SETI-630591 format. One record per residue: residue in three letters; x, y negated, z of N, C-alpha, C in turn. Coordinates in steps of 0.1 Angstrom, whole numbers, always signed. Example, Ala and Ser with C-alpha at 12.3 -4.5 7.8 and 13.67 -1.06 7.14 Angstrom:
! residues 2
ALA|+132|+57|+78|+123|+45|+78|+132|+33|+78
SER|+128|+22|+71|+137|+11|+71|+129|+0|+79
//
This chain:
! residues 411
MET|+279|-109|+6|+268|-109|-7|+257|-119|+0
GLY|+257|-126|+10|+248|-136|+9|+232|-129|+17
THR|+227|-140|+22|+213|-133|+28|+206|-124|+18
ILE|+196|-116|+25|+188|-108|+18|+173|-111|+24
VAL|+162|-112|+14|+148|-109|+18|+141|-99|+15
GLY|+134|-93|+23|+127|-79|+20|+112|-84|+18
ILE|+102|-79|+9|+91|-78|+6|+85|-65|+2
ILE|+72|-66|+10|+64|-52|+6|+53|-56|-2
VAL|+54|-46|-12|+43|-49|-23|+37|-36|-32
GLU|+31|-38|-40|+22|-28|-46|+22|-30|-63
TYR|+20|-46|-65|+21|-50|-77|+11|-41|-88
ASN|-1|-42|-86|-11|-36|-93|-22|-41|-102
PRO|-16|-50|-111|-4|-48|-116|+4|-63|-108
LEU|+18|-66|-114|+24|-77|-110|+16|-89|-115
HIS|+15|-99|-110|+5|-112|-118|+12|-123|-114
ASN|+9|-134|-117|+11|-149|-115|+12|-152|-100
GLY|+3|-150|-95|+4|-148|-78|+16|-142|-71
HIS|+20|-132|-74|+32|-125|-69|+44|-133|-75
VAL|+46|-140|-86|+56|-144|-89|+57|-160|-81
HIS|+47|-165|-76|+48|-175|-67|+52|-172|-55
HIS|+49|-158|-49|+53|-156|-37|+66|-150|-37
TYR|+71|-145|-47|+86|-141|-48|+96|-153|-50
ASN|+92|-163|-57|+101|-173|-60|+101|-183|-43
ARG|+88|-182|-40|+87|-191|-25|+95|-184|-16
ALA|+94|-170|-16|+100|-163|-6|+118|-166|-5
LYS|+122|-165|-20|+137|-167|-20|+139|-182|-13
GLU|+128|-193|-18|+131|-206|-16|+131|-208|+1
ILE|+123|-203|+7|+121|-207|+21|+133|-199|+27
THR|+138|-190|+25|+146|-184|+33|+161|-186|+27
GLY|+162|-190|+16|+174|-195|+10|+182|-182|+3
ALA|+175|-171|+6|+179|-157|+2|+186|-157|-11
GLU|+198|-152|-13|+206|-146|-26|+198|-136|-31
HIS|+195|-126|-23|+191|-112|-31|+177|-109|-25
SER|+172|-99|-29|+161|-92|-25|+157|-77|-26
ILE|+149|-72|-18|+147|-58|-18|+131|-57|-16
ALA|+125|-49|-27|+111|-47|-25|+108|-32|-20
ILE|+100|-32|-10|+92|-19|-7|+81|-17|-15
LEU|+82|-9|-25|+69|-5|-34|+61|+7|-29
SER|+48|+8|-32|+41|+18|-30|+39|+28|-44
GLY|+39|+40|-41|+40|+48|-52|+27|+49|-59
PRO|+24|+63|-61|+9|+63|-71|-2|+62|-67
PHE|-4|+60|-52|-15|+58|-47|-12|+49|-34
LEU|-23|+39|-31|-20|+24|-28|-29|+26|-15
GLN|-25|+16|-4|-29|+12|+9|-45|+15|+10
ARG|-53|+6|+0|-66|+9|+1|-71|+23|-8
GLY|-65|+31|-8|-67|+43|-10|-71|+46|-26
GLU|-67|+39|-35|-70|+40|-45|-58|+43|-54
PRO|-60|+50|-67|-48|+54|-75|-42|+38|-84
ALA|-30|+38|-84|-25|+25|-89|-30|+25|-107
LEU|-28|+15|-110|-32|+12|-121|-23|+18|-134
LEU|-10|+16|-128|+4|+19|-137|+13|+28|-127
SER|+20|+35|-134|+30|+46|-125|+39|+34|-117
LYS|+45|+41|-107|+54|+35|-97|+65|+28|-107
TYR|+70|+37|-116|+82|+33|-125|+78|+20|-131
ALA|+65|+21|-139|+65|+7|-145|+61|-6|-137
ARG|+56|-3|-124|+56|-11|-116|+68|-19|-110
ALA|+77|-9|-110|+92|-10|-101|+100|-19|-113
GLU|+95|-15|-128|+102|-23|-136|+97|-38|-137
MET|+84|-39|-137|+77|-52|-135|+86|-60|-126
ALA|+88|-55|-111|+93|-58|-102|+109|-66|-106
LEU|+116|-57|-111|+130|-60|-114|+127|-70|-129
SER|+121|-70|-137|+118|-79|-146|+119|-94|-141
MET|+107|-94|-130|+108|-106|-120|+121|-113|-116
GLY|+131|-105|-110|+141|-107|-104|+143|-100|-94
VAL|+137|-90|-88|+139|-84|-75|+152|-74|-76
ASP|+163|-73|-67|+174|-68|-72|+173|-51|-70
LEU|+165|-48|-60|+164|-35|-53|+152|-30|-49
VAL|+144|-19|-55|+134|-16|-55|+134|+0|-48
ILE|+122|+2|-36|+126|+13|-27|+111|+17|-26
GLU|+110|+29|-30|+96|+36|-29|+89|+40|-10
LEU|+77|+35|-9|+71|+35|+1|+67|+51|+3
PRO|+69|+62|+13|+64|+72|+11|+50|+76|+11
ILE|+43|+84|+3|+29|+88|+4|+25|+87|+20
HIS|+32|+91|+29|+27|+96|+41|+23|+78|+47
TYR|+30|+71|+45|+25|+56|+48|+20|+48|+39
ALA|+19|+50|+25|+15|+41|+16|+0|+41|+15
ALA|-7|+52|+17|-21|+53|+17|-30|+54|+28
GLN|-24|+47|+37|-30|+44|+54|-33|+31|+54
PRO|-43|+32|+67|-46|+20|+73|-34|+9|+74
ALA|-36|-2|+78|-24|-13|+81|-15|-10|+90
GLU|-18|-5|+102|-10|-2|+111|+3|+5|+107
TRP|-3|+20|+98|+12|+27|+93|+15|+24|+82
PHE|+7|+16|+73|+13|+12|+62|+24|+0|+65
ALA|+21|-7|+73|+32|-18|+78|+44|-10|+87
TYR|+40|-3|+95|+49|+6|+102|+62|+13|+93
GLY|+57|+19|+84|+63|+27|+74|+73|+18|+63
ALA|+67|+5|+61|+76|-5|+52|+85|-11|+59
ILE|+81|-15|+69|+89|-21|+80|+102|-13|+84
SER|+98|-2|+88|+108|+10|+87|+119|+10|+79
LEU|+116|+9|+68|+124|+11|+55|+136|+1|+54
LEU|+126|-10|+55|+135|-26|+54|+147|-26|+66
GLU|+139|-21|+78|+152|-20|+89|+161|-12|+88
ALA|+159|+0|+77|+170|+14|+79|+179|+9|+66
THR|+176|-3|+62|+188|-5|+50|+200|-12|+57
GLY|+198|-17|+69|+207|-24|+80|+212|-38|+71
ILE|+205|-41|+58|+212|-53|+53|+200|-64|+52
VAL|+191|-62|+55|+181|-72|+51|+179|-83|+66
ASP|+177|-95|+59|+174|-107|+68|+163|-114|+71
TYR|+156|-114|+62|+141|-121|+61|+131|-111|+57
LEU|+118|-111|+63|+105|-107|+58|+97|-116|+54
CYS|+94|-115|+40|+86|-127|+37|+72|-123|+32
PHE|+58|-126|+36|+46|-122|+32|+37|-132|+32
GLY|+26|-131|+25|+13|-139|+22|+4|-138|+31
THR|-1|-151|+35|-13|-149|+44|-23|-159|+42
GLU|-34|-160|+47|-46|-168|+39|-40|-183|+50
SER|-35|-182|+62|-29|-197|+67|-18|-202|+63
GLY|-7|-193|+59|+6|-197|+58|+12|-201|+73
SER|+6|-194|+80|+14|-194|+96|+11|-187|+106
LEU|+24|-183|+113|+24|-173|+122|+20|-177|+136
VAL|+19|-192|+138|+17|-194|+151|+7|-187|+161
GLN|-3|-182|+155|-13|-173|+163|-9|-159|+163
LEU|-2|-155|+151|+1|-140|+151|+12|-135|+160
LEU|+20|-144|+159|+35|-136|+167|+33|-134|+183
PRO|+24|-144|+191|+23|-142|+205|+12|-129|+207
LEU|+6|-126|+198|-5|-117|+195|+2|-103|+192
ALA|+8|-105|+184|+18|-91|+181|+27|-86|+193
LYS|+32|-97|+201|+38|-95|+210|+32|-84|+222
GLN|+20|-90|+222|+9|-82|+233|+7|-71|+231
LEU|+4|-68|+214|-2|-57|+210|+10|-44|+209
ALA|+21|-49|+206|+31|-38|+203|+33|-31|+216
ASN|+30|-33|+227|+31|-23|+238|+17|-19|+239
GLU|+16|-9|+236|+1|-2|+233|-8|-6|+248
ASN|-19|-13|+243|-26|-19|+252|-38|-12|+255
ASN|-41|-4|+265|-51|+5|+269|-64|+1|+268
LYS|-66|-16|+273|-77|-23|+275|-83|-24|+261
MET|-75|-29|+253|-80|-31|+240|-84|-18|+233
LYS|-75|-7|+233|-80|+7|+230|-93|+11|+233
GLN|-96|+9|+246|-107|+13|+252|-120|+6|+244
GLU|-119|-7|+243|-128|-16|+238|-130|-12|+222
LEU|-118|-9|+217|-122|-5|+202|-126|+9|+200
SER|-125|+15|+211|-135|+31|+207|-147|+28|+211
ARG|-150|+18|+219|-164|+14|+222|-170|+11|+211
LEU|-166|-2|+205|-170|-6|+194|-173|+1|+180
LEU|-163|+12|+180|-165|+22|+169|-175|+32|+172
ASP|-179|+35|+183|-189|+45|+190|-203|+40|+188
GLN|-200|+26|+185|-215|+20|+182|-219|+18|+168
GLY|-211|+22|+160|-211|+22|+144|-208|+10|+135
ILE|-194|+4|+144|-190|-8|+136|-178|-4|+129
SER|-176|-8|+118|-165|-5|+109|-154|-9|+117
TYR|-145|-3|+112|-129|-4|+118|-121|-18|+119
PRO|-124|-24|+109|-119|-37|+104|-125|-47|+114
THR|-138|-47|+115|-147|-55|+124|-144|-53|+138
ALA|-143|-39|+139|-142|-36|+154|-127|-39|+161
TYR|-118|-36|+150|-104|-43|+156|-102|-56|+158
SER|-108|-64|+151|-107|-79|+151|-113|-82|+164
ALA|-125|-78|+169|-131|-78|+181|-124|-74|+192
ALA|-120|-62|+191|-114|-56|+203|-99|-64|+206
ALA|-94|-70|+194|-80|-79|+197|-86|-89|+206
GLY|-97|-95|+205|-99|-106|+213|-101|-105|+226
ILE|-101|-90|+232|-101|-90|+247|-87|-93|+253
LEU|-79|-96|+246|-64|-100|+253|-67|-114|+258
SER|-75|-120|+251|-77|-135|+258|-87|-137|+265
THR|-90|-145|+276|-99|-149|+285|-106|-160|+283
ASN|-102|-169|+270|-108|-178|+263|-120|-174|+255
LEU|-130|-181|+257|-142|-174|+247|-136|-181|+231
GLU|-132|-196|+232|-131|-200|+221|-117|-193|+212
GLU|-106|-187|+221|-97|-182|+215|-99|-167|+212
LYS|-110|-161|+218|-113|-149|+215|-119|-150|+199
GLU|-131|-159|+198|-137|-160|+186|-123|-166|+174
ASP|-115|-171|+177|-104|-178|+166|-96|-164|+162
ILE|-92|-154|+174|-88|-140|+169|-93|-133|+161
ARG|-106|-131|+165|-115|-122|+156|-117|-128|+143
HIS|-120|-142|+142|-120|-145|+130|-108|-145|+119
LEU|-100|-147|+127|-82|-147|+120|-80|-128|+114
LEU|-86|-121|+122|-81|-107|+120|-92|-101|+110
LEU|-103|-111|+108|-114|-104|+95|-105|-109|+82
GLN|-97|-116|+83|-92|-119|+67|-81|-109|+65
PRO|-82|-100|+55|-70|-91|+50|-56|-93|+52
ASN|-52|-102|+50|-39|-104|+48|-32|-109|+64
HIS|-42|-115|+71|-37|-118|+87|-36|-106|+94
THR|-47|-93|+89|-44|-82|+96|-32|-75|+91
LEU|-28|-75|+80|-17|-70|+75|-5|-73|+80
ALA|-5|-86|+81|+8|-98|+85|+9|-93|+102
LEU|-1|-91|+111|+0|-87|+123|+5|-74|+128
HIS|+5|-66|+117|+10|-53|+118|+26|-50|+114
TYR|+26|-61|+103|+42|-62|+103|+48|-66|+113
LEU|+45|-78|+121|+50|-82|+135|+52|-72|+146
ILE|+38|-64|+145|+39|-54|+156|+51|-43|+151
ALA|+52|-41|+141|+62|-32|+137|+78|-36|+140
LEU|+78|-47|+137|+90|-54|+140|+94|-54|+153
GLU|+83|-57|+163|+85|-57|+179|+89|-41|+182
ARG|+80|-32|+178|+84|-20|+183|+97|-14|+178
LEU|+102|-16|+166|+114|-12|+162|+125|-19|+167
GLY|+123|-30|+174|+132|-38|+180|+142|-46|+170
SER|+136|-52|+160|+142|-55|+146|+147|-68|+148
SER|+159|-70|+142|+165|-84|+140|+158|-94|+129
ILE|+151|-85|+119|+146|-92|+105|+136|-104|+111
VAL|+142|-115|+105|+128|-129|+108|+118|-126|+100
PRO|+105|-127|+105|+92|-127|+97|+90|-143|+92
LEU|+87|-145|+81|+82|-157|+75|+71|-157|+66
THR|+61|-166|+67|+49|-164|+59|+45|-175|+51
ILE|+39|-173|+36|+34|-184|+27|+19|-182|+25
SER|+14|-193|+23|-3|-191|+21|-3|-185|+6
ARG|-14|-178|+8|-19|-173|-8|-24|-186|-15
GLU|-22|-186|-26|-23|-198|-38|-38|-192|-43
ASN|-46|-201|-43|-58|-203|-54|-68|-191|-55
ALA|-60|-179|-55|-71|-169|-54|-70|-159|-40
GLY|-84|-155|-35|-84|-148|-23|-81|-133|-28
TYR|-79|-125|-15|-77|-109|-15|-84|-103|-26
HIS|-96|-104|-24|-108|-97|-32|-115|-104|-40
ASP|-113|-116|-46|-118|-122|-54|-119|-113|-66
ILE|-130|-112|-68|-130|-102|-85|-132|-112|-97
THR|-133|-125|-95|-133|-132|-109|-123|-142|-109
PRO|-116|-144|-117|-103|-155|-120|-110|-167|-117
SER|-100|-179|-110|-102|-194|-108|-98|-199|-122
GLU|-96|-211|-123|-95|-217|-133|-80|-219|-134
SER|-73|-217|-124|-57|-218|-126|-53|-206|-135
ALA|-41|-205|-133|-34|-192|-138|-32|-181|-129
ILE|-35|-183|-116|-33|-174|-105|-45|-165|-103
ALA|-46|-156|-105|-58|-144|-101|-58|-135|-92
SER|-63|-130|-85|-61|-119|-76|-57|-106|-82
ALA|-52|-96|-80|-50|-83|-85|-61|-77|-87
THR|-73|-79|-82|-85|-74|-80|-91|-78|-93
ALA|-91|-92|-93|-99|-96|-106|-91|-92|-123
VAL|-75|-93|-121|-68|-87|-131|-73|-75|-136
ARG|-73|-66|-126|-77|-50|-129|-91|-50|-133
LYS|-103|-60|-131|-114|-61|-136|-113|-63|-148
LEU|-107|-73|-152|-103|-79|-167|-101|-68|-176
ILE|-89|-61|-172|-81|-51|-179|-92|-37|-183
LEU|-100|-32|-172|-107|-25|-170|-121|-25|-179
GLU|-126|-38|-178|-139|-41|-184|-137|-47|-197
GLU|-126|-54|-201|-123|-59|-217|-112|-53|-219
ASN|-98|-58|-217|-88|-54|-225|-75|-59|-220
ILE|-64|-57|-221|-52|-62|-217|-47|-76|-219
GLU|-54|-79|-231|-51|-92|-235|-58|-102|-227
ALA|-75|-97|-222|-79|-107|-212|-71|-111|-200
ALA|-64|-103|-197|-56|-106|-184|-45|-117|-186
ALA|-38|-116|-202|-28|-121|-206|-25|-138|-195
PRO|-33|-146|-193|-33|-158|-189|-28|-156|-172
TYR|-31|-147|-167|-28|-144|-152|-16|-136|-150
VAL|-10|-131|-161|+3|-121|-156|+16|-130|-163
PRO|+28|-125|-159|+38|-128|-169|+39|-122|-180
PRO|+49|-128|-189|+50|-119|-204|+52|-105|-199
TYR|+64|-103|-191|+69|-89|-190|+59|-80|-186
THR|+51|-83|-177|+41|-76|-173|+28|-73|-184
LEU|+26|-81|-191|+19|-78|-204|+25|-68|-215
ASP|+38|-69|-214|+46|-59|-226|+46|-47|-219
ILE|+49|-44|-206|+50|-32|-199|+39|-26|-200
MET|+25|-34|-198|+14|-26|-198|+8|-22|-210
ARG|+11|-29|-222|+8|-27|-233|+17|-16|-239
ARG|+29|-15|-234|+39|-1|-240|+30|+12|-231
GLU|+28|+9|-218|+24|+21|-210|+9|+27|-216
PHE|+3|+16|-218|-14|+22|-222|-12|+27|-239
SER|-3|+20|-245|-1|+25|-261|+0|+39|-261
VAL|+8|+45|-252|+12|+59|-251|+3|+68|-239
GLY|-7|+63|-234|-14|+72|-226|-12|+71|-212
ARG|-3|+63|-207|+1|+67|-194|-8|+51|-186
GLY|-18|+52|-189|-27|+42|-180|-38|+36|-190
PRO|-49|+27|-186|-50|+27|-171|-57|+36|-162
ILE|-49|+39|-153|-54|+48|-141|-63|+46|-133
HIS|-75|+50|-133|-84|+49|-120|-90|+58|-113
TRP|-100|+57|-106|-106|+67|-99|-112|+80|-108
GLU|-119|+77|-117|-126|+85|-127|-115|+92|-135
SER|-102|+88|-134|-92|+98|-140|-89|+110|-132
PHE|-95|+113|-119|-91|+124|-112|-106|+130|-109
ARG|-114|+126|-117|-128|+130|-112|-132|+145|-113
GLN|-127|+151|-122|-123|+168|-124|-115|+173|-112
PRO|-105|+170|-111|-101|+180|-98|-104|+175|-85
LEU|-109|+164|-85|-114|+161|-68|-130|+166|-69
MET|-138|+164|-78|-151|+170|-77|-151|+186|-72
HIS|-140|+193|-83|-138|+209|-80|-132|+211|-67
LEU|-127|+204|-59|-123|+205|-42|-133|+202|-37
LEU|-143|+191|-39|-152|+189|-30|-165|+200|-30
MET|-166|+206|-42|-178|+212|-46|-172|+228|-42
THR|-160|+233|-41|-156|+245|-40|-152|+248|-23
LEU|-147|+238|-19|-139|+238|-4|-152|+241|+7
THR|-150|+248|+16|-164|+247|+27|-160|+237|+36
THR|-172|+234|+43|-169|+221|+52|-159|+224|+59
SER|-152|+235|+67|-147|+239|+74|-131|+233|+66
GLN|-131|+237|+57|-117|+234|+48|-117|+217|+47
LEU|-126|+212|+45|-126|+197|+41|-122|+191|+55
SER|-127|+197|+68|-127|+189|+82|-113|+189|+84
GLN|-101|+197|+76|-88|+195|+79|-82|+186|+72
PHE|-87|+180|+62|-80|+167|+60|-77|+157|+64
HIS|-68|+147|+63|-68|+134|+70|-80|+125|+65
GLU|-86|+117|+75|-93|+109|+73|-107|+112|+72
VAL|-109|+130|+72|-120|+135|+71|-125|+134|+85
THR|-134|+125|+89|-138|+122|+102|-152|+123|+105
GLU|-155|+126|+121|-167|+128|+123|-179|+133|+112
GLY|-178|+142|+110|-185|+148|+104|-188|+145|+87
LEU|-176|+137|+83|-179|+132|+68|-179|+146|+59
GLU|-172|+158|+62|-177|+171|+56|-186|+174|+53
TYR|-198|+172|+63|-211|+175|+59|-220|+167|+48
ARG|-213|+152|+53|-221|+143|+44|-217|+145|+32
ILE|-205|+148|+27|-200|+149|+13|-209|+163|+6
LYS|-208|+171|+13|-216|+185|+8|-232|+182|+8
LYS|-238|+173|+16|-251|+171|+16|-253|+159|+2
LEU|-245|+152|+1|-247|+139|-11|-246|+151|-24
LEU|-237|+154|-25|-231|+159|-37|-243|+162|-47
PRO|-250|+172|-43|-264|+178|-52|-272|+164|-51
THR|-272|+153|-48|-282|+142|-49|-276|+130|-58
LEU|-265|+134|-64|-262|+122|-73|-268|+125|-87
SER|-266|+114|-90|-276|+112|-106|-265|+112|-117
HIS|-253|+109|-112|-240|+109|-121|-229|+113|-111
VAL|-222|+126|-117|-212|+133|-109|-200|+124|-111
THR|-198|+110|-107|-187|+104|-105|-180|+101|-92
VAL|-169|+96|-92|-162|+91|-80|-165|+79|-75
LEU|-171|+71|-82|-176|+59|-80|-189|+60|-73
GLU|-197|+68|-78|-212|+71|-73|-209|+78|-58
LEU|-200|+87|-60|-199|+92|-45|-193|+83|-38
LEU|-185|+74|-38|-179|+64|-28|-195|+56|-25
HIS|-200|+49|-34|-213|+42|-33|-221|+49|-23
SER|-226|+61|-25|-232|+71|-16|-229|+70|-3
LEU|-218|+72|+1|-210|+76|+10|-206|+64|+21
LYS|-209|+54|+15|-207|+42|+21|-216|+40|+33
THR|-210|+35|+44|-223|+29|+56|-219|+18|+60
LYS|-223|+13|+72|-220|+0|+77|-205|+8|+86
ARG|-205|+19|+91|-193|+26|+99|-182|+28|+88
TYR|-182|+36|+77|-173|+39|+66|-172|+29|+58
THR|-161|+20|+56|-158|+14|+46|-155|+20|+33
HIS|-155|+10|+21|-151|+16|+9|-138|+23|+10
THR|-131|+13|+16|-115|+15|+15|-113|+31|+25
LYS|-115|+30|+36|-114|+44|+46|-120|+55|+35
LEU|-128|+55|+30|-135|+65|+21|-126|+67|+8
GLN|-119|+58|+2|-110|+60|-8|-98|+68|-1
ARG|-95|+60|+8|-82|+68|+15|-85|+84|+16
MET|-97|+88|+23|-101|+99|+26|-101|+108|+13
LEU|-107|+103|+0|-107|+111|-10|-90|+111|-14
THR|-84|+105|-14|-68|+104|-18|-63|+116|-11
HIS|-64|+119|+3|-60|+128|+10|-64|+144|+7
ILE|-79|+140|+4|-82|+154|-1|-76|+156|-14
LEU|-76|+150|-22|-70|+149|-36|-55|+157|-35
LEU|-46|+151|-26|-31|+155|-24|-32|+168|-13
HIS|-44|+169|-9|-45|+182|+3|-36|+178|+15
HIS|-35|+164|+17|-29|+160|+32|-35|+162|+46
THR|-31|+172|+53|-38|+176|+65|-37|+168|+77
LYS|-46|+169|+85|-47|+161|+97|-33|+161|+105
ASP|-28|+173|+109|-18|+176|+117|-7|+168|+109
GLU|-2|+166|+95|+11|+166|+90|+9|+146|+89
MET|-2|+140|+89|-3|+128|+91|-9|+124|+105
SER|-9|+131|+114|-11|+125|+128|+0|+115|+133
PRO|-3|+105|+142|+5|+95|+150|+18|+101|+152
THR|+17|+110|+158|+30|+117|+162|+40|+119|+156
HIS|+34|+124|+141|+46|+126|+131|+48|+113|+122
LEU|+37|+105|+123|+40|+91|+115|+49|+84|+126
LEU|+48|+83|+137|+58|+74|+145|+75|+79|+145
GLU|+75|+90|+138|+90|+93|+133|+96|+85|+124
GLY|+85|+79|+114|+90|+71|+103|+96|+77|+93
PRO|+95|+68|+80|+100|+78|+69|+115|+83|+71
GLY|+118|+91|+61|+129|+101|+64|+140|+99|+55
TYR|+137|+86|+49|+149|+84|+35|+146|+69|+29
LEU|+157|+69|+22|+153|+55|+13|+153|+60|-3
ARG|+143|+61|-8|+143|+65|-22|+143|+52|-32
ILE|+152|+56|-41|+154|+42|-48|+146|+47|-64
LEU|+140|+33|-67|+131|+34|-74|+140|+27|-91
GLY|+145|+17|-86|+153|+10|-96|+159|+1|-89
PHE|+169|-7|-100|+179|-17|-91|+185|-24|-104
ASN|+192|-37|-104|+198|-42|-114|+213|-44|-109
THR|+222|-52|-114|+236|-52|-112|+238|-56|-102
HIS|+233|-66|-92|+233|-69|-80|+227|-61|-71
GLY|+214|-55|-71|+211|-43|-65|+219|-32|-66
GLN|+228|-31|-73|+241|-18|-74|+247|-22|-62
GLN|+251|-36|-62|+259|-40|-50|+254|-37|-35
LEU|+240|-40|-35|+236|-38|-23|+235|-23|-21
LEU|+233|-15|-26|+233|+0|-24|+251|+3|-20
LYS|+261|-2|-25|+274|-1|-23|+273|-5|-5
ARG|+266|-14|-4|+267|-20|+11|+259|-8|+22
MET|+246|-8|+15|+239|+2|+22|+243|+17|+27
LYS|+255|+19|+19|+259|+35|+21|+269|+32|+35
LYS|+269|+20|+38|+280|+19|+50|+269|+16|+62
THR|+257|+9|+59|+251|+2|+69|+235|+12|+72
ALA|+232|+18|+60|+221|+28|+59|+218|+36|+70
SER|+205|+37|+78|+203|+46|+91|+196|+59|+87
LEU|+191|+58|+70|+185|+69|+68|+197|+74|+53
PRO|+190|+87|+48|+198|+90|+36|+192|+81|+25
ILE|+200|+77|+18|+196|+72|+2|+193|+81|-10
VAL|+183|+84|-15|+179|+93|-19|+179|+84|-37
VAL|+188|+89|-44|+191|+86|-59|+185|+100|-69
LYS|+189|+111|-62|+183|+122|-69|+173|+127|-59
VAL|+164|+133|-64|+154|+140|-55|+160|+155|-50
SER|+171|+160|-59|+174|+175|-54|+185|+172|-44
ALA|+187|+161|-40|+197|+158|-28|+195|+158|-15
LEU|+180|+158|-16|+176|+160|-2|+162|+168|-2
ASN|+162|+178|+12|+152|+186|+14|+143|+180|+30
HIS|+131|+174|+24|+123|+167|+32|+109|+170|+29
ASP|+101|+172|+40|+87|+173|+37|+82|+157|+32
GLN|+83|+146|+38|+77|+137|+31|+81|+136|+13
LEU|+92|+137|+9|+98|+139|-1|+92|+148|-10
GLU|+86|+158|-4|+82|+169|-12|+67|+167|-15
ARG|+59|+158|-6|+47|+153|-7|+47|+140|-15
ASP|+57|+133|-17|+59|+122|-26|+62|+127|-41
LEU|+66|+137|-41|+68|+148|-55|+56|+153|-62
GLN|+47|+157|-50|+35|+163|-54|+25|+150|-57
ALA|+27|+141|-50|+19|+131|-54|+20|+124|-70
ALA|+29|+123|-72|+36|+119|-86|+29|+126|-98
THR|+36|+139|-94|+27|+151|-103|+15|+147|-106
ALA|+5|+148|-94|-10|+149|-96|-11|+138|-104
TYR|-6|+124|-103|-8|+114|-107|-6|+112|-122
ALA|+4|+116|-125|+8|+120|-138|-5|+128|-149
THR|-7|+137|-141|-16|+147|-150|-28|+139|-153
ALA|-34|+128|-149|-44|+116|-155|-37|+111|-164
TYR|-28|+110|-169|-23|+104|-182|-29|+110|-195
ASN|-34|+104|-206|-39|+111|-218|-29|+120|-223
GLN|-29|+133|-225|-22|+142|-230|-8|+142|-223
PRO|-7|+143|-211|+6|+142|-204|+18|+152|-211
GLN|+30|+146|-214|+40|+156|-213|+46|+163|-202
THR|+51|+175|-204|+55|+182|-194|+68|+171|-187
ARG|+75|+167|-192|+85|+155|-184|+82|+145|-181
GLU|+69|+140|-186|+61|+128|-178|+58|+131|-164
ILE|+51|+144|-163|+45|+150|-150|+55|+152|-139
PHE|+64|+156|-144|+76|+158|-136|+87|+150|-136
ARG|+86|+137|-140|+94|+128|-142|+103|+126|-131
ASP|+99|+125|-118|+107|+124|-107|+118|+135|-107
TYR|+120|+145|-112|+129|+155|-108|+138|+153|-123
TYR|+137|+147|-130|+144|+147|-141|+152|+134|-143
GLU|+145|+126|-140|+151|+109|-143|+156|+101|-131
PRO|+169|+95|-135|+174|+86|-122|+166|+72|-122
PRO|+168|+64|-112|+162|+51|-108|+165|+45|-122
ILE|+155|+32|-126|+155|+21|-132|+165|+13|-132
ARG|+176|+12|-143|+187|+2|-141|+183|-11|-149
MET|+185|-22|-147|+182|-33|-156|+195|-40|-155
//
């Protein structure tokens, strides 16, 4: 069937920059087909997705992706290391992916490839330096970028590594490469440079490409039509349809009541059992709640944020509290086992052919019907999907339990 390129995406929502990346990925690899690993209802930076995973999978298929596979919640709402490990594990488990293509700020892997080879084998010296820096109250991204520099004895090279890893797409790219090394994968990694918009840019540039952050800001603060210049027509049509029936836009305040109920009624001891509730954050939460001028998730996040605790880390913590994810089930020991299945969200005619191939090559069960597999990770995915759907405006029972009723999208 020809070569296949894998991409790892969130599409929150799918915009013109994503279209550019997809087209370039197929161009530079010469791939005839594509497989996307898509985050479910909660994303890598810990926030709820603007639209359901089904709406975003439909956007991917509309763009031309052949097969969309869900990244389990165990890996989707995690720091870069585990997000990357989960996603790469799924691409490897298909047994048919030839290339991995992702965006970086530089568009080059020259510095990242040798660094990934060094870091793929647990480096005790680096881990000790990382712990030392974290103990000083330095945020994890800053500490990690500095600790990675310890692998070099050249001062200029140390600074280059530090600067490189302070850029979010380089950090994620490094962990993709580390995961490929650890899994002994034959998938060939390639990168392309991001065009026009930076990862965190909150305002659109004059071009037709804006960051997902900027697009979401336009949608939430103005309306869907304000985002029209920066998204393809099918994204706009899908958003109009979803929002018109109350399935979005979803944001943190959509979960304010259930989340605040948990934070206010659980004891500090109970809160401390949840993943990412570290170093006494349970006490900080309890202390801050009565002082908030407005009981909103955003104000809580703002009040909790310190130099040590990034906004992203805190968002992930709230996601794990909301979904009752414990430290034990999200421990490195369990995460190292990798995803337990390939959950299919959608496919087109070519994707159907890819699925037929995967039945012979896949090293994990292929899940089309959730009733066909009993797995702890899948149970957590189903719980996350139902929790997410309760945030819709007047959700119907079938919408809340869609994962149980409906087959993958066919386009």
